[in-house]
Structure formats: C-alpha cells, structure tokens
Biopython code that builds the backbone (N, CA, C, O; Angstrom):
import numpy as np
from Bio.PDB.StructureBuilder import StructureBuilder

atoms = [
    (1, "MET", "N", (-66.303, 91.637, -20.080)),
    (1, "MET", "CA", (-66.395, 90.626, -19.118)),
    (1, "MET", "C", (-66.607, 89.304, -19.858)),
    (1, "MET", "O", (-67.305, 89.335, -20.872)),
    (2, "ASN", "N", (-66.109, 88.214, -19.478)),
    (2, "ASN", "CA", (-66.374, 86.929, -19.931)),
    (2, "ASN", "C", (-67.685, 86.397, -19.603)),
    (2, "ASN", "O", (-68.290, 86.961, -18.692)),
    (3, "SER", "N", (-68.273, 85.329, -20.234)),
    (3, "SER", "CA", (-69.411, 84.636, -19.835)),
    (3, "SER", "C", (-68.976, 83.619, -18.715)),
    (3, "SER", "O", (-67.854, 83.131, -18.578)),
    (4, "VAL", "N", (-69.992, 83.419, -18.010)),
    (4, "VAL", "CA", (-69.754, 82.399, -16.895)),
    (4, "VAL", "C", (-69.464, 81.041, -17.445)),
    (4, "VAL", "O", (-68.914, 80.209, -16.723)),
    (5, "GLY", "N", (-69.807, 80.753, -18.712)),
    (5, "GLY", "CA", (-69.360, 79.442, -19.424)),
    (5, "GLY", "C", (-68.605, 79.631, -20.492)),
    (5, "GLY", "O", (-68.998, 80.449, -21.324)),
    (6, "GLU", "N", (-67.464, 78.981, -20.691)),
    (6, "GLU", "CA", (-66.685, 79.130, -21.986)),
    (6, "GLU", "C", (-67.529, 78.928, -23.215)),
    (6, "GLU", "O", (-67.447, 79.637, -24.219)),
    (7, "GLU", "N", (-68.351, 77.904, -23.062)),
    (7, "GLU", "CA", (-69.027, 77.479, -24.260)),
    (7, "GLU", "C", (-70.101, 78.605, -24.559)),
    (7, "GLU", "O", (-70.589, 78.580, -25.689)),
    (8, "CYS", "N", (-70.490, 79.503, -23.761)),
    (8, "CYS", "CA", (-71.375, 80.638, -24.049)),
    (8, "CYS", "C", (-70.568, 81.840, -24.477)),
    (8, "CYS", "O", (-71.219, 82.845, -24.761)),
    (9, "GLN", "N", (-69.398, 81.890, -24.558)),
    (9, "GLN", "CA", (-68.615, 83.042, -24.830)),
    (9, "GLN", "C", (-69.004, 83.765, -26.169)),
    (9, "GLN", "O", (-69.255, 84.970, -26.155)),
    (10, "GLU", "N", (-69.056, 82.989, -27.386)),
    (10, "GLU", "CA", (-69.358, 83.380, -28.654)),
    (10, "GLU", "C", (-70.775, 83.880, -28.585)),
    (10, "GLU", "O", (-70.974, 84.929, -29.198)),
    (11, "LEU", "N", (-71.808, 83.335, -27.956)),
    (11, "LEU", "CA", (-73.066, 83.815, -27.897)),
    (11, "LEU", "C", (-73.171, 85.105, -27.125)),
    (11, "LEU", "O", (-73.980, 85.973, -27.454)),
    (12, "LYS", "N", (-72.368, 85.230, -26.116)),
    (12, "LYS", "CA", (-72.216, 86.569, -25.347)),
    (12, "LYS", "C", (-71.781, 87.650, -26.386)),
    (12, "LYS", "O", (-72.469, 88.648, -26.600)),
    (13, "ARG", "N", (-70.714, 87.421, -26.957)),
    (13, "ARG", "CA", (-70.063, 88.451, -27.935)),
    (13, "ARG", "C", (-71.054, 88.763, -29.033)),
    (13, "ARG", "O", (-71.068, 89.918, -29.458)),
    (14, "ARG", "N", (-71.905, 87.849, -29.553)),
    (14, "ARG", "CA", (-72.768, 88.217, -30.596)),
    (14, "ARG", "C", (-74.058, 88.848, -30.013)),
    (14, "ARG", "O", (-74.753, 89.519, -30.776)),
    (15, "TYR", "N", (-74.414, 88.694, -28.784)),
    (15, "TYR", "CA", (-75.555, 89.439, -28.097)),
    (15, "TYR", "C", (-75.080, 90.747, -27.762)),
    (15, "TYR", "O", (-75.824, 91.698, -28.000)),
    (16, "ASP", "N", (-73.780, 90.974, -27.165)),
    (16, "ASP", "CA", (-73.363, 92.214, -26.631)),
    (16, "ASP", "C", (-73.278, 93.056, -28.010)),
    (16, "ASP", "O", (-73.794, 94.173, -27.993)),
    (17, "GLU", "N", (-72.689, 92.621, -29.157)),
    (17, "GLU", "CA", (-72.512, 93.306, -30.315)),
    (17, "GLU", "C", (-74.082, 93.889, -30.735)),
    (17, "GLU", "O", (-74.339, 95.084, -30.878)),
    (18, "CYS", "N", (-74.986, 92.860, -30.886)),
    (18, "CYS", "CA", (-76.340, 93.294, -31.286)),
    (18, "CYS", "C", (-77.030, 94.332, -30.305)),
    (18, "CYS", "O", (-77.772, 95.225, -30.714)),
    (19, "PHE", "N", (-76.730, 94.137, -29.034)),
    (19, "PHE", "CA", (-77.570, 95.087, -28.009)),
    (19, "PHE", "C", (-76.907, 96.313, -28.217)),
    (19, "PHE", "O", (-77.585, 97.313, -28.451)),
    (20, "ASN", "N", (-75.551, 96.384, -28.159)),
    (20, "ASN", "CA", (-74.837, 97.776, -28.389)),
    (20, "ASN", "C", (-75.279, 98.510, -29.484)),
    (20, "ASN", "O", (-75.705, 99.653, -29.317)),
    (21, "LYS", "N", (-75.225, 97.952, -30.674)),
    (21, "LYS", "CA", (-75.737, 98.472, -31.851)),
    (21, "LYS", "C", (-77.169, 99.008, -31.858)),
    (21, "LYS", "O", (-77.511, 100.075, -32.367)),
    (22, "TRP", "N", (-77.975, 98.124, -31.224)),
    (22, "TRP", "CA", (-79.354, 98.482, -31.229)),
    (22, "TRP", "C", (-79.635, 99.695, -30.416)),
    (22, "TRP", "O", (-80.347, 100.634, -30.772)),
    (23, "PHE", "N", (-78.909, 99.561, -29.117)),
    (23, "PHE", "CA", (-79.124, 100.617, -28.257)),
    (23, "PHE", "C", (-78.659, 102.086, -28.613)),
    (23, "PHE", "O", (-79.249, 103.114, -28.279)),
    (24, "ALA", "N", (-77.494, 101.997, -29.353)),
    (24, "ALA", "CA", (-76.852, 103.228, -29.845)),
    (24, "ALA", "C", (-77.720, 103.825, -31.117)),
    (24, "ALA", "O", (-78.072, 105.003, -31.165)),
    (25, "GLU", "N", (-77.961, 103.030, -31.953)),
    (25, "GLU", "CA", (-78.493, 103.401, -33.094)),
    (25, "GLU", "C", (-80.151, 103.517, -33.199)),
    (25, "GLU", "O", (-80.694, 104.288, -33.990)),
    (26, "LYS", "N", (-80.795, 102.744, -32.396)),
    (26, "LYS", "CA", (-82.244, 102.746, -32.357)),
    (26, "LYS", "C", (-82.969, 103.177, -31.016)),
    (26, "LYS", "O", (-83.851, 104.033, -31.075)),
    (27, "PHE", "N", (-82.647, 102.654, -29.916)),
    (27, "PHE", "CA", (-83.322, 102.807, -28.646)),
    (27, "PHE", "C", (-83.170, 104.257, -28.299)),
    (27, "PHE", "O", (-84.166, 104.924, -28.020)),
    (28, "LEU", "N", (-81.904, 104.801, -28.303)),
    (28, "LEU", "CA", (-81.543, 106.150, -27.944)),
    (28, "LEU", "C", (-82.461, 107.137, -28.919)),
    (28, "LEU", "O", (-82.749, 108.273, -28.543)),
    (29, "LYS", "N", (-82.806, 106.720, -29.936)),
    (29, "LYS", "CA", (-83.602, 107.470, -31.022)),
    (29, "LYS", "C", (-85.043, 107.156, -30.984)),
    (29, "LYS", "O", (-85.788, 107.423, -31.927)),
    (30, "GLY", "N", (-85.449, 106.571, -29.859)),
    (30, "GLY", "CA", (-86.852, 106.306, -29.623)),
    (30, "GLY", "C", (-87.475, 104.938, -30.017)),
    (30, "GLY", "O", (-88.568, 104.638, -29.537)),
    (31, "GLN", "N", (-86.879, 104.152, -30.808)),
    (31, "GLN", "CA", (-87.206, 102.714, -31.266)),
    (31, "GLN", "C", (-87.014, 101.698, -29.970)),
    (31, "GLN", "O", (-85.908, 101.335, -29.568)),
    (32, "LYS", "N", (-88.100, 101.359, -29.466)),
    (32, "LYS", "CA", (-88.031, 100.450, -28.285)),
    (32, "LYS", "C", (-87.977, 98.919, -28.685)),
    (32, "LYS", "O", (-87.619, 98.094, -27.845)),
    (33, "ASP", "N", (-88.303, 98.569, -29.867)),
    (33, "ASP", "CA", (-88.459, 97.156, -30.162)),
    (33, "ASP", "C", (-87.048, 96.584, -30.341)),
    (33, "ASP", "O", (-86.289, 96.996, -31.219)),
    (34, "ASP", "N", (-86.704, 95.533, -29.396)),
    (34, "ASP", "CA", (-85.412, 94.905, -29.238)),
    (34, "ASP", "C", (-85.220, 93.886, -30.089)),
    (34, "ASP", "O", (-85.687, 92.807, -29.723)),
    (35, "PRO", "N", (-84.573, 93.928, -31.290)),
    (35, "PRO", "CA", (-84.451, 92.715, -32.114)),
    (35, "PRO", "C", (-83.560, 91.725, -31.667)),
    (35, "PRO", "O", (-83.458, 90.612, -32.183)),
    (36, "CYS", "N", (-82.802, 92.204, -30.538)),
    (36, "CYS", "CA", (-81.809, 91.182, -29.828)),
    (36, "CYS", "C", (-82.410, 90.124, -28.917)),
    (36, "CYS", "O", (-81.672, 89.278, -28.411)),
    (37, "GLN", "N", (-83.683, 90.135, -28.694)),
    (37, "GLN", "CA", (-84.210, 89.309, -27.658)),
    (37, "GLN", "C", (-84.159, 87.788, -28.090)),
    (37, "GLN", "O", (-83.951, 87.002, -27.165)),
    (38, "PRO", "N", (-84.309, 87.284, -29.288)),
    (38, "PRO", "CA", (-84.139, 85.855, -29.587)),
    (38, "PRO", "C", (-82.747, 85.435, -29.257)),
    (38, "PRO", "O", (-82.534, 84.382, -28.656)),
    (39, "LEU", "N", (-81.829, 86.213, -29.628)),
    (39, "LEU", "CA", (-80.142, 85.973, -29.351)),
    (39, "LEU", "C", (-80.174, 85.869, -27.829)),
    (39, "LEU", "O", (-79.785, 84.862, -27.238)),
    (40, "PHE", "N", (-80.679, 87.011, -27.190)),
    (40, "PHE", "CA", (-80.510, 86.987, -25.659)),
    (40, "PHE", "C", (-81.116, 85.611, -25.072)),
    (40, "PHE", "O", (-80.443, 84.947, -24.283)),
    (41, "LYS", "N", (-82.266, 85.245, -25.434)),
    (41, "LYS", "CA", (-82.839, 83.942, -24.952)),
    (41, "LYS", "C", (-81.911, 82.778, -25.027)),
    (41, "LYS", "O", (-81.706, 82.018, -24.080)),
    (42, "VAL", "N", (-81.276, 82.665, -26.391)),
    (42, "VAL", "CA", (-80.351, 81.631, -26.503)),
    (42, "VAL", "C", (-79.121, 81.655, -25.594)),
    (42, "VAL", "O", (-78.608, 80.659, -25.084)),
    (43, "TYR", "N", (-78.741, 82.843, -25.464)),
    (43, "TYR", "CA", (-77.489, 83.207, -24.655)),
    (43, "TYR", "C", (-77.851, 82.783, -22.871)),
    (43, "TYR", "O", (-77.105, 82.239, -22.056)),
    (44, "GLN", "N", (-79.028, 83.191, -22.732)),
    (44, "GLN", "CA", (-79.532, 83.051, -21.338)),
    (44, "GLN", "C", (-79.625, 81.358, -21.059)),
    (44, "GLN", "O", (-79.179, 80.789, -20.062)),
    (45, "ASP", "N", (-80.206, 80.826, -22.013)),
    (45, "ASP", "CA", (-80.254, 79.423, -21.805)),
    (45, "ASP", "C", (-78.819, 78.711, -21.671)),
    (45, "ASP", "O", (-78.630, 77.797, -20.868)),
    (46, "CYS", "N", (-77.858, 79.194, -22.502)),
    (46, "CYS", "CA", (-76.463, 78.690, -22.323)),
    (46, "CYS", "C", (-76.020, 78.960, -21.038)),
    (46, "CYS", "O", (-75.429, 78.079, -20.415)),
    (47, "VAL", "N", (-76.237, 80.138, -20.512)),
    (47, "VAL", "CA", (-75.638, 80.529, -19.063)),
    (47, "VAL", "C", (-76.387, 79.663, -18.149)),
    (47, "VAL", "O", (-75.741, 79.147, -17.236)),
    (48, "LYS", "N", (-77.583, 79.428, -18.235)),
    (48, "LYS", "CA", (-78.402, 78.837, -17.332)),
    (48, "LYS", "C", (-77.750, 77.228, -17.065)),
    (48, "LYS", "O", (-77.513, 76.688, -15.985)),
    (49, "LYS", "N", (-77.572, 76.720, -18.382)),
    (49, "LYS", "CA", (-76.910, 75.409, -18.356)),
    (49, "LYS", "C", (-75.583, 75.297, -17.877)),
    (49, "LYS", "O", (-75.274, 74.245, -17.317)),
    (50, "ALA", "N", (-74.759, 76.186, -17.999)),
    (50, "ALA", "CA", (-73.488, 76.464, -17.561)),
    (50, "ALA", "C", (-73.409, 76.513, -16.070)),
    (50, "ALA", "O", (-72.597, 75.786, -15.498)),
    (51, "LEU", "N", (-74.113, 77.233, -15.465)),
    (51, "LEU", "CA", (-74.439, 77.382, -13.998)),
    (51, "LEU", "C", (-74.809, 75.999, -13.428)),
    (51, "LEU", "O", (-74.272, 75.567, -12.408)),
    (52, "LYS", "N", (-75.717, 75.338, -14.099)),
    (52, "LYS", "CA", (-76.311, 74.164, -13.641)),
    (52, "LYS", "C", (-75.104, 73.214, -13.636)),
    (52, "LYS", "O", (-74.872, 72.570, -12.613)),
    (53, "ASP", "N", (-74.363, 73.097, -14.665)),
    (53, "ASP", "CA", (-73.218, 72.098, -14.866)),
    (53, "ASP", "C", (-72.149, 72.342, -13.805)),
    (53, "ASP", "O", (-71.456, 71.418, -13.378)),
    (54, "LYS", "N", (-72.026, 73.603, -13.387)),
    (54, "LYS", "CA", (-71.134, 74.043, -12.215)),
    (54, "LYS", "C", (-71.654, 73.710, -10.850)),
    (54, "LYS", "O", (-70.961, 73.905, -9.852)),
    (55, "LYS", "N", (-72.977, 73.164, -10.783)),
    (55, "LYS", "CA", (-73.514, 72.935, -9.701)),
    (55, "LYS", "C", (-74.184, 74.134, -8.859)),
    (55, "LYS", "O", (-74.609, 74.060, -7.707)),
    (56, "LEU", "N", (-74.177, 75.166, -9.640)),
    (56, "LEU", "CA", (-74.679, 76.446, -8.858)),
    (56, "LEU", "C", (-76.301, 76.546, -8.933)),
    (56, "LEU", "O", (-76.995, 76.300, -9.920)),
    (57, "ASP", "N", (-76.715, 76.946, -7.706)),
    (57, "ASP", "CA", (-78.410, 77.051, -7.772)),
    (57, "ASP", "C", (-78.894, 78.309, -8.304)),
    (57, "ASP", "O", (-78.624, 79.379, -7.758)),
    (58, "ILE", "N", (-79.697, 78.203, -9.497)),
    (58, "ILE", "CA", (-79.907, 79.303, -10.171)),
    (58, "ILE", "C", (-81.497, 79.575, -9.894)),
    (58, "ILE", "O", (-82.086, 80.475, -10.492)),
    (59, "GLU", "N", (-82.093, 78.795, -9.017)),
    (59, "GLU", "CA", (-83.428, 79.126, -8.519)),
    (59, "GLU", "C", (-83.700, 80.533, -8.098)),
    (59, "GLU", "O", (-84.705, 81.128, -8.485)),
    (60, "GLN", "N", (-82.801, 81.073, -7.300)),
    (60, "GLN", "CA", (-82.923, 82.595, -6.728)),
    (60, "GLN", "C", (-82.762, 83.544, -7.854)),
    (60, "GLN", "O", (-83.255, 84.671, -7.790)),
    (61, "MET", "N", (-82.137, 83.160, -8.813)),
    (61, "MET", "CA", (-81.941, 84.220, -10.076)),
    (61, "MET", "C", (-83.233, 84.138, -10.669)),
    (61, "MET", "O", (-83.579, 85.222, -11.138)),
    (62, "GLU", "N", (-84.101, 83.180, -10.814)),
    (62, "GLU", "CA", (-85.106, 83.236, -11.560)),
    (62, "GLU", "C", (-86.597, 83.783, -10.823)),
    (62, "GLU", "O", (-87.672, 83.851, -11.419)),
    (63, "VAL", "N", (-86.375, 84.125, -9.472)),
    (63, "VAL", "CA", (-87.426, 84.590, -8.676)),
    (63, "VAL", "C", (-87.835, 86.168, -9.192)),
    (63, "VAL", "O", (-87.045, 87.110, -9.258)),
    (64, "GLN", "N", (-89.155, 86.191, -9.506)),
    (64, "GLN", "CA", (-89.612, 87.431, -9.985)),
    (64, "GLN", "C", (-89.702, 88.518, -8.773)),
    (64, "GLN", "O", (-90.426, 88.250, -7.813)),
    (65, "VAL", "N", (-89.034, 89.641, -8.805)),
    (65, "VAL", "CA", (-88.949, 90.619, -7.646)),
    (65, "VAL", "C", (-89.648, 91.952, -7.980)),
    (65, "VAL", "O", (-90.467, 92.515, -7.254)),
    (66, "MET", "N", (-89.195, 92.391, -9.218)),
    (66, "MET", "CA", (-89.783, 93.729, -9.628)),
    (66, "MET", "C", (-91.061, 93.751, -9.803)),
    (66, "MET", "O", (-91.579, 92.862, -10.479)),
    (67, "GLY", "N", (-91.767, 94.677, -9.282)),
    (67, "GLY", "CA", (-93.261, 94.811, -9.320)),
    (67, "GLY", "C", (-94.016, 94.113, -8.291)),
    (67, "GLY", "O", (-95.246, 94.139, -8.244)),
    (68, "THR", "N", (-93.256, 93.471, -7.446)),
    (68, "THR", "CA", (-94.028, 92.698, -6.389)),
    (68, "THR", "C", (-93.718, 93.264, -4.994)),
    (68, "THR", "O", (-92.851, 94.134, -4.927)),
    (69, "ASP", "N", (-94.333, 92.862, -3.882)),
    (69, "ASP", "CA", (-94.237, 93.291, -2.733)),
    (69, "ASP", "C", (-92.805, 93.086, -2.131)),
    (69, "ASP", "O", (-92.430, 93.760, -1.172)),
    (70, "ASN", "N", (-91.981, 92.091, -2.752)),
    (70, "ASN", "CA", (-90.618, 91.883, -2.189)),
    (70, "ASN", "C", (-89.539, 92.837, -2.898)),
    (70, "ASN", "O", (-88.341, 92.726, -2.638)),
    (71, "GLU", "N", (-90.029, 93.768, -3.797)),
    (71, "GLU", "CA", (-89.243, 94.472, -4.450)),
    (71, "GLU", "C", (-88.445, 95.510, -3.529)),
    (71, "GLU", "O", (-87.320, 95.877, -3.867)),
    (72, "LYS", "N", (-89.001, 95.935, -2.459)),
    (72, "LYS", "CA", (-88.340, 96.841, -1.515)),
    (72, "LYS", "C", (-88.049, 96.383, -0.222)),
    (72, "LYS", "O", (-87.802, 97.130, 0.725)),
    (73, "GLN", "N", (-88.082, 94.933, -0.167)),
    (73, "GLN", "CA", (-87.702, 94.347, 0.971)),
    (73, "GLN", "C", (-86.237, 94.003, 1.249)),
    (73, "GLN", "O", (-85.569, 93.601, 0.297)),
    (74, "PRO", "N", (-85.681, 94.116, 2.426)),
    (74, "PRO", "CA", (-84.341, 93.581, 2.477)),
    (74, "PRO", "C", (-84.254, 92.082, 2.348)),
    (74, "PRO", "O", (-85.206, 91.380, 2.687)),
    (75, "PRO", "N", (-83.081, 91.548, 1.842)),
    (75, "PRO", "CA", (-82.805, 90.047, 1.829)),
    (75, "PRO", "C", (-83.142, 89.451, 3.142)),
    (75, "PRO", "O", (-83.040, 90.179, 4.130)),
    (76, "SER", "N", (-83.513, 88.279, 3.281)),
    (76, "SER", "CA", (-83.675, 87.440, 4.485)),
    (76, "SER", "C", (-82.406, 87.045, 4.927)),
    (76, "SER", "O", (-82.294, 86.333, 5.925)),
]
sb = StructureBuilder()
sb.init_structure("model")
sb.init_model(0)
sb.init_chain("A")
sb.init_seg("    ")
for serial, (resi, resn, name, xyz) in enumerate(atoms, 1):
    if name == "N":
        sb.init_residue(resn, " ", resi, " ")
    sb.init_atom(name, np.array(xyz, "f"), 0.0, 1.0, " ", f" {name:<3s}", serial, name[0])
structure = sb.get_structure()
C-alpha cells in the first residue's frame, strides 16, 4: 500500500522494511524493544503533514481511546 503522501513514500518503505525484519527476526523470538520507533516517528510526522496539506482533519486520529472509557463505546 502506498503512503498517503507521495513525499512520504520512501520513509514508509524504509519503516516497513525495518519493522518487518524486526518483527520476524526479533519480536517473534521474544525481543520486544522496537528499534524502528525513531523511523516510525519521522514517517508519522510526514503523514500528518501530508494530511494537513490535503486539508484533512487529523484531530480525531490523535484522540487517545485505548485504555479509556471510550474504548468500548460506539461512535457518536
């Protein structure tokens, strides 16, 4: 799947490659430290900027739901 922003495509490819390697070679063998987090943060920032540039509201995507009372509530 392509990234939401063309300018983020290379970051997505690098993150996916890092994550898939870590998941298969480390996580499944019990190592939980994710070395790809810094790359994910850079990619995430790029995606947020791309969404903002496309005039898409990202506020709802940043709402923390997991672990809150809203987690099991149907959307309004």
